[in-house]
C-alpha positions in Angstrom: -101.1 88.5 14.3 -98.2 89.8 16.0 -97.5 89.6 19.1 -97.7 93.0 21.1 -97.1 95.1 24.8 -97.3 98.0 25.9 -94.2 100.0 28.1 -95.3 100.9 31.3 -95.7 104.5 29.8 -98.3 103.5 27.4 -100.1 102.0 29.8 -99.4 105.8 32.5 -101.3 107.1 28.9 -103.9 105.4 28.5 -105.2 105.1 31.8 -105.9 109.6 31.0 -106.6 109.9 27.7 -109.5 106.7 29.8 -110.2 109.4 31.6 -111.8 111.8 29.4 -112.6 109.3 26.1 -116.0 108.8 24.9 -116.7 105.6 23.3 -116.9 105.3 20.0 -113.6 106.9 21.0 -112.0 104.1 22.5 -114.2 101.9 20.3 -111.4 103.5 17.9 -109.0 103.2 19.6 -109.3 99.3 19.8 -109.4 99.1 15.9 -106.8 100.7 15.9 -105.1 98.6 18.2 -105.5 95.6 16.6 -104.4 97.3 13.1 -101.5 98.3 14.1 -100.9 94.8 15.6 -102.2 93.4 12.7 -99.9 94.9 10.0 -97.2 97.2 11.8 -96.4 98.7 7.8 -100.5 99.9 8.1 -100.7 102.7 5.5 -100.9 106.4 7.3 -98.0 105.7 9.6 -94.6 107.6 10.1 -91.7 107.1 11.1 -90.6 108.8 14.5 -87.2 109.2 13.7 -86.6 108.8 17.3 -84.0 106.5 17.4 -82.9 105.3 14.2 -81.2 102.4 15.2 -84.6 101.4 17.0 -87.0 102.8 14.1 -91.0 103.4 15.8 -93.9 105.3 14.5 -96.5 107.3 14.6 -100.3 106.4 13.4 -102.6 109.5 14.0 -106.4 107.5 14.7 -108.9 111.0 15.8 -107.0 113.0 18.3 -105.3 110.4 19.6 -101.3 109.9 18.6 -99.6 106.4 19.2 -96.3 105.3 19.1 -95.3 102.3 18.4 -92.5 100.1 17.8 -92.5 97.6 14.7 -89.5 94.0 15.4 -89.5 91.0 14.0 -93.3 90.0 14.6 -93.6 92.0 18.1 -95.0 95.1 17.9 -94.2 97.3 21.2 -97.2 100.2 22.3 -94.4 103.0 23.6 -96.7 106.5 23.8 -99.9 107.7 23.8 -99.8 111.8 23.4 -103.8 113.0 23.0 -105.4 116.6 22.9 -107.6 117.5 26.1 -111.3 118.9 24.2 
């Protein structure tokens, strides 16, 4: 398993999302975060092309879009994008 961390922006986005998220959405997010940490090359991810020198990826879970960067044995979660219903 890789080490992982969250950017300050991710934590802000997460707090905002948790205020409107249903319990099943929170569980789905927890499973997705664990799956990415276990395998950053998870099928279904797409390159974000945000910074070509430090590749990052997007992974969708329901109405959430996770933005993360994977380095050797470390995953940094950068942003959490979501739509409000």
